[in-house]
Structure formats: structure tokens, C-alpha cells
C-alpha positions in Angstrom: 66.2 16.4 -26.4 66.8 17.0 -30.0 69.8 15.4 -31.9 72.6 17.8 -32.8 72.9 18.5 -36.6 76.4 17.1 -36.8 75.3 13.8 -35.3 72.4 13.6 -37.8 74.9 14.0 -40.7 77.0 11.2 -39.4 74.0 8.9 -38.9 72.7 9.6 -42.4 76.1 8.9 -44.0 76.4 5.7 -42.2 72.9 4.6 -42.9 73.2 5.3 -46.6 76.5 3.3 -46.9 74.9 0.4 -45.0 71.9 0.4 -47.4 74.1 0.4 -50.4 76.2 -2.5 -49.1 73.0 -4.5 -48.2 71.5 -4.0 -51.7 74.8 -5.0 -53.5 75.1 -8.2 -51.5 71.5 -9.1 -51.8 71.5 -8.6 -55.6 74.8 -10.5 -56.0 73.8 -13.5 -53.9 70.1 -13.9 -54.6 70.6 -12.9 -58.2 74.0 -13.8 -59.7 74.8 -16.7 -57.4 71.3 -18.3 -57.8 71.6 -18.0 -61.6 75.1 -19.7 -61.6 74.0 -22.4 -59.2 70.9 -23.3 -61.3 72.8 -23.2 -64.6 75.5 -25.6 -63.4 73.4 -27.7 -61.0 74.2 -31.0 -62.7 77.9 -30.4 -62.7 78.5 -29.7 -59.0 79.8 -32.6 -57.0 77.7 -33.1 -54.9 75.0 -30.6 -55.9 73.3 -30.8 -52.5 76.5 -29.5 -50.8 76.6 -26.5 -53.1 72.9 -25.8 -52.4 73.5 -26.1 -48.6 76.4 -23.6 -48.9 74.1 -21.2 -50.8 71.4 -21.5 -48.1 73.8 -21.0 -45.3 75.1 -17.8 -47.0 71.5 -16.7 -47.5 70.8 -17.0 -43.8 74.1 -15.1 -42.9 73.2 -12.4 -45.4 69.7 -11.9 -43.9 71.0 -11.8 -40.3 74.0 -9.6 -41.1 71.9 -7.1 -43.2 69.2 -6.8 -40.5 71.8 -6.2 -37.8 73.7 -3.7 -39.9 70.7 -1.6 -40.8 69.7 -1.6 -37.1 73.3 -0.6 -36.1 73.5 -3.7 -33.9 76.2 -5.6 -35.7 78.8 -5.9 -32.9 82.3 -7.2 -33.2 81.9 -10.8 -31.8 78.7 -11.4 -33.9 80.3 -9.9 -37.0 83.3 -12.1 -36.7 81.2 -15.2 -36.0 79.0 -14.6 -39.1 82.1 -14.0 -41.2 83.6 -17.3 -40.1 80.4 -19.1 -41.0 80.3 -17.4 -44.4 84.0 -18.4 -45.0 83.3 -22.1 -44.1 80.3 -22.1 -46.4 82.4 -20.7 -49.2 85.0 -23.5 -48.7 82.3 -26.1 -49.0 81.0 -24.4 -52.2 84.5 -24.3 -53.7 85.0 -28.0 -52.9 81.9 -28.9 -55.0 83.4 -27.3 -58.2 84.1 -29.7 -61.1 87.8 -30.3 -61.6 89.5 -27.5 -63.5 86.6 -25.0 -62.9 88.0 -23.0 -59.9 87.9 -19.9 -62.2 85.0 -20.4 -64.6 81.3 -19.8 -65.1 80.6 -22.2 -62.3 82.7 -20.5 -59.6 80.8 -18.1 -57.4 81.7 -18.7 -53.8 85.0 -16.8 -53.4 83.6 -13.6 -54.8 80.4 -13.9 -52.8 82.3 -14.5 -49.5 84.3 -11.3 -50.2 81.2 -9.2 -50.6 79.8 -10.8 -47.4 83.1 -9.6 -45.7 82.4 -6.1 -46.9 78.9 -6.4 -45.4 79.8 -8.0 -42.1 83.1 -6.1 -41.4 82.0 -2.7 -42.7 82.3 -1.2 -39.2 85.3 -3.3 -38.1 89.0 -2.5 -38.4 90.3 -2.8 -42.0 92.8 -5.6 -41.2 89.9 -7.9 -40.5 88.5 -7.4 -44.0 92.0 -7.8 -45.5 92.4 -11.1 -43.7 89.1 -12.3 -45.1 89.9 -11.2 -48.7 93.2 -13.0 -48.4 91.3 -16.1 -47.4 89.0 -15.9 -50.5 92.0 -15.6 -52.8 93.7 -18.5 -51.0 90.6 -20.6 -51.5 90.9 -20.0 -55.3 94.7 -20.7 -55.2 94.2 -24.0 -53.3 91.5 -25.1 -55.7 93.7 -24.3 -58.7 96.6 -26.1 -57.2 94.5 -29.2 -56.3 93.5 -29.5 -60.0 97.1 -28.8 -61.2 96.2 -25.5 -63.0 99.1 -23.4 -61.5 101.7 -24.8 -63.8 101.3 -22.2 -66.6 101.7 -18.4 -66.7 98.2 -18.1 -68.2 96.7 -19.6 -65.0 98.7 -17.1 -62.9 97.6 -14.2 -65.1 94.0 -15.4 -64.8 94.3 -15.7 -61.0 95.7 -12.2 -60.7 93.1 -10.7 -63.0 90.3 -12.4 -61.2 91.6 -11.4 -57.7 92.0 -7.8 -58.9 88.4 -7.7 -60.2 86.9 -9.3 -57.1 88.9 -8.7 -54.0 90.4 -5.5 -55.4 87.0 -4.0 -56.1 85.7 -5.1 -52.7 88.6 -3.5 -50.9 88.2 -0.3 -52.9 84.5 -0.2 -52.0 85.4 -0.7 -48.3 88.0 2.1 -48.5 85.5 4.4 -50.2 82.9 3.7 -47.5 85.4 4.4 -44.8 86.4 7.7 -46.5 82.7 8.7 -46.6 82.4 7.8 -42.9 85.5 9.9 -42.2 83.9 12.8 -44.1 80.8 12.4 -42.0 82.9 12.6 -38.8 84.6 15.8 -40.1 81.2 17.3 -40.9 80.0 16.3 -37.4 82.9 18.0 -35.8 82.5 21.1 -38.0 78.8 21.3 -37.2 79.5 20.9 -33.5 82.2 23.6 -33.6 79.8 25.9 -35.4 77.0 25.3 -33.0 79.4 26.0 -30.1 80.5 29.2 -31.7 76.9 30.3 -32.2 76.0 29.4 -28.7 78.9 31.3 -27.2 78.0 34.3 -29.4 74.4 34.3 -28.4 75.4 33.9 -24.7 77.8 36.8 -25.0 75.2 39.0 -26.7 72.7 38.1 -24.0 75.2 39.0 -21.2 76.1 42.2 -23.0 72.4 43.2 -23.4 71.8 42.3 -19.7 74.7 44.4 -18.6 73.5 47.4 -20.6 70.0 47.0 -19.2 71.4 46.9 -15.6 73.5 49.9 -16.4 70.6 51.9 -17.8 68.5 51.0 -14.7 71.2 52.1 -12.3 71.8 55.3 -14.3 68.1 56.2 -14.5 66.9 55.1 -11.1 69.6 54.5 -8.6 72.1 57.3 -9.6 69.6 60.2 -9.1 68.6 58.9 -5.7 72.2 58.5 -4.6 73.0 61.9 -6.0 70.2 63.5 -4.0 71.4 61.9 -0.8 75.0 62.9 -1.4 74.1 66.5 -2.2 71.7 66.8 0.7 68.5 67.3 -1.4 67.2 64.1 0.2 67.4 63.2 3.9 67.6 59.5 5.0 65.4 60.3 7.9 62.4 61.2 5.8 59.8 58.5 5.3 59.4 59.1 1.6 63.2 58.8 1.0 63.4 55.6 3.0 60.5 54.2 1.1 62.0 55.1 -2.3 65.3 53.6 -1.2 63.6 50.4 -0.2 61.7 50.2 -3.5 64.8 50.8 -5.6 66.8 48.3 -3.5 64.1 45.7 -4.1 64.0 46.4 -7.9 67.7 46.2 -8.1 67.7 42.8 -6.2 64.9 41.6 -8.6 67.0 42.8 -11.5 69.9 40.6 -10.5 67.6 37.7 -9.6 66.2 37.7 -13.2 69.5 36.4 -14.6 70.1 33.8 -11.9 69.5 30.1 -12.7 66.4 28.9 -10.7 63.8 26.2 -11.1 61.0 28.7 -10.8 62.1 32.2 -11.7 58.9 33.9 -10.6 59.2 32.5 -7.1 62.9 33.3 -7.0 62.4 36.9 -7.9 59.5 37.3 -5.4 61.8 35.8 -2.7 64.5 38.4 -3.7 61.9 41.2 -3.1 60.9 39.6 0.2 64.5 39.3 1.2 64.9 43.1 1.0 61.9 43.6 3.3 63.2 41.0 5.7 66.4 43.0 6.0 64.2 45.8 7.4 62.9 43.3 10.1 59.6 42.8 8.3 58.1 39.4 9.0 57.3 38.0 5.5 55.3 34.8 5.0 55.6 33.2 1.6 53.3 30.4 0.3 52.8 28.9 -3.2 50.0 26.6 -4.5 50.0 24.8 -7.8 52.6 24.1 -10.5 53.9 27.2 -12.2 54.0 27.4 -16.0 56.8 29.1 -17.9 56.3 32.9 -17.3 58.1 35.3 -19.7 60.6 37.8 -18.2 58.4 40.8 -19.0 55.4 39.2 -17.4 57.3 38.2 -14.3 58.6 41.7 -13.9 55.1 43.0 -14.1 53.6 40.4 -11.7 56.3 41.2 -9.1 56.0 45.0 -9.4 52.9 45.3 -7.2 54.1 42.9 -4.5 57.5 44.7 -4.6 55.9 48.1 -3.9 53.8 46.6 -1.0 56.8 44.8 0.5 58.9 47.9 0.3 56.3 49.8 2.2 55.5 47.1 4.8 56.3 48.0 8.3 55.8 44.9 10.4 54.5 42.0 8.4 53.5 40.9 4.9 52.1 37.7 3.4 52.8 36.8 -0.2 50.7 34.1 -1.9 51.2 32.6 -5.4 48.5 30.5 -6.9 49.1 28.7 -10.2 46.2 27.3 -12.1 46.1 25.8 -15.6 45.0 29.0 -17.2 46.1 31.7 -14.7 48.8 32.8 -12.4 47.9 35.0 -9.4 50.3 36.8 -7.1 48.8 38.5 -4.1 50.2 40.3 -1.1 48.7 41.5 2.2 50.8 43.9 4.2 50.5 46.8 6.7 51.5 49.3 4.0 50.1 52.3 2.1 48.5 51.8 -1.3 51.0 52.1 -4.2 50.9 55.5 -5.8 51.2 54.3 -9.4 51.1 50.9 -11.0 52.3 50.5 -14.6 50.2 48.4 -16.9 51.9 45.5 -18.7 50.9 46.5 -22.2 49.7 43.7 -24.5 49.7 40.8 -22.0 46.4 39.4 -20.5 46.9 40.9 -17.1 45.0 42.7 -14.4 45.7 44.3 -11.0 43.3 44.7 -8.1 44.1 46.4 -4.7 42.2 47.5 -1.7 43.3 49.5 1.4 41.4 49.3 4.7 42.7 51.1 7.7 46.4 50.1 7.8 46.1 47.0 5.7 46.8 46.8 2.0 45.7 43.9 -0.2 47.0 43.7 -3.7 46.6 41.1 -6.4 48.2 40.7 -9.8 46.8 38.2 -12.3 48.2 36.9 -15.6 46.0 34.8 -17.9 48.1 32.1 -19.5 47.8 32.6 -23.3 46.0 29.6 -25.0 45.8 28.6 -28.6 42.4 30.2 -28.9 43.4 33.5 -27.3 42.6 36.3 -29.8 42.8 39.5 -27.7 44.8 40.9 -24.8 44.0 43.4 -22.1 45.6 45.0 -19.1 43.6 46.6 -16.3 44.1 48.1 -12.9 41.2 48.2 -10.5 40.7 49.5 -7.0 38.0 48.1 -4.8 
């Protein structure tokens, strides 16, 4: 089953946003953080702790990115990875030299914030706000521990740094959520449009079918009823009874064509047989093989011959359907007269054969299933 267009739009929006976040975090951590760590290696106290924090964040980044791109980053896992990243950030901040909480050597708080955007992208916004508050608190505590919060300049630097780090990260997260909301709106709009089109097509189909039924009743049933009502046709005459049975079977087949059935051809043949059974004709119905999809026009043609035979049957009839890989055959044997006229099916690969011996009629309709190499079509009627 194909995916609805609206859902494809939402999936693409979400995937693009995820890819952008993964790329940003990867460049930031493996590029900027690595450069800062190498440049200030000798000044971290101890340096191995700073390296360990960087490695832990690298592992978290790889795991989180993989899960996010696979749409498998669930709430419990996302929160656990976020906590690990936050603890690694605390360790990294603790290794800064005194007085360097906001300097060329500080990298952890900003990185943990971007990790929060990555890991909590599909989580409620308050979880990201809590993490960003923790990253700012890490910097505040580091400044306070070194006695750098005593001057207005330090506070101004803290506010500016927080705005350019946590503020940008929060803005990015809000933008991503806005794009996701736009994708949801597009999904609903596409779904609503698809529903409207489906209803319109269904309504047009019903209208067309009603008009076809009306034309059939006007052209075939109405004249017969008019003749009966005006006395030009007598119900006791054999020809009138046969015509009535044929038109009743065709009308029953007409309604069966629009009914939902697993095998429409068998359903329509049974509808024709039902009309004969109402006249106390003993009908035997057998089917062999798996039926392919048969178009409506072909089904109508395949059932026309059996319909005429069943309408003329007096005591018994046997209907046999054989489905092969390349052909569908419908045959009927009945104690009936040969059909007067059989219409050809036009351009489809079809043929009809019938034979009459004493009071037994055998009629067979064949439809050759079109294949990829089929280049011509024919329709024949043969009497043996």
C-alpha cells in the first residue's frame, strides 16, 4: 500500500530537520570543540578529564544522531543521553583554568546545549528549556566559584554569552518545531484534498452508473413492460417468457456489477444463475483455478452467452468457469435452444463457440488474458 502524499510531506520535513541538526552538532563538536581542546590542552586541569568528557560527548553524539535519523529516538533514551551529556559537560567545565569560564578555552556549555537540541528535538519544549537553563547555570556556578560575578562587566558578558548560545539554540528549536507544524498542516491539507477528490470520483462513478442503469431500463425493460401493459405481448407466449427471463437476468447482472465481491465474474454469473433457479431450473456451478482481474466490459461479454443459455434453460444447466494463467473460459451446458444473436466484444481477445445437439446446448466463451507481448486482438463467434 502506497503512502499518502500528506504523510510523505511530513516525513520529508522531519527528516530534513533531523539531518540539519545532526550536521550542525557534528561540525560543532568534532570541529570547533576539538580545536579548542587541542589548543588549550596544557591548561586544562586535569587534561585527561577534559578529553574523557569530549569522548563521552562524542559517543552520545553518534548514538543520538543514529537514532534520530532512524526515527528511533524515544523519550526514555533521549532523556538518558541528555543526562549523560550534561554530566560530561559538568566534568569539562570543572577542568577549566580559574577565571576561564567564559573564554577561548570554554566549550562544554555551548556544546551541551546543541546536544540538547539534537536529543530533545522531538520532545516537549520544556525539556529543552530545562537543559538550556542547566547549561547557563553551569557557567554561572563556574564564574561564581572563581569570584567573577562581582562586576557589571561579568554579568554583561554572561548575558551576552547566554544570548548567543542558549538563545540561538532555543530559536533553532522553535524554528524546527514551526517547520514541523507546517508539515502537519500540509499533511492535513493534502489528506483533506485527497478525501475530496475520492468523494468526487465516487460520486461521479455512482452518477455514471445510475445513468447507465436508467438507459438500460429505458431501452430494454420499458418497451417490454409497455408491450405487456398494452396487450401487444402475452405472458403465455414462449418468446415473451424467454425475453422476460433474459432481461431479468441482464438487469440482475447489471446490479451485481456494482456490488462488492471478491470475484466479480463469479458473482455476476451467480446472479444470472439465480434468475434461472427462480424458474425452478437446477443450476450446477463449478469453478477451477484462480481468476485474474477481469475488466467490467469483458465480464459483461463473458457472461452474455451463459446468460442467454440460462434464460432459455428448462430443467437443468451446468456452468463451468476455468481460469488459467493466460485464459479465462466460461462454458454452460443446458437444455435450451441456441442463442439467436451473440454480440462480439470488439477489441478484446475473445471468442465464442457453441453447439446444439437434440435438446442440449453447449456454449463456451473465452477471454485471452492480455500479456506484455500481445500486439493484436480479435473477436470471433464459431458454431460447431
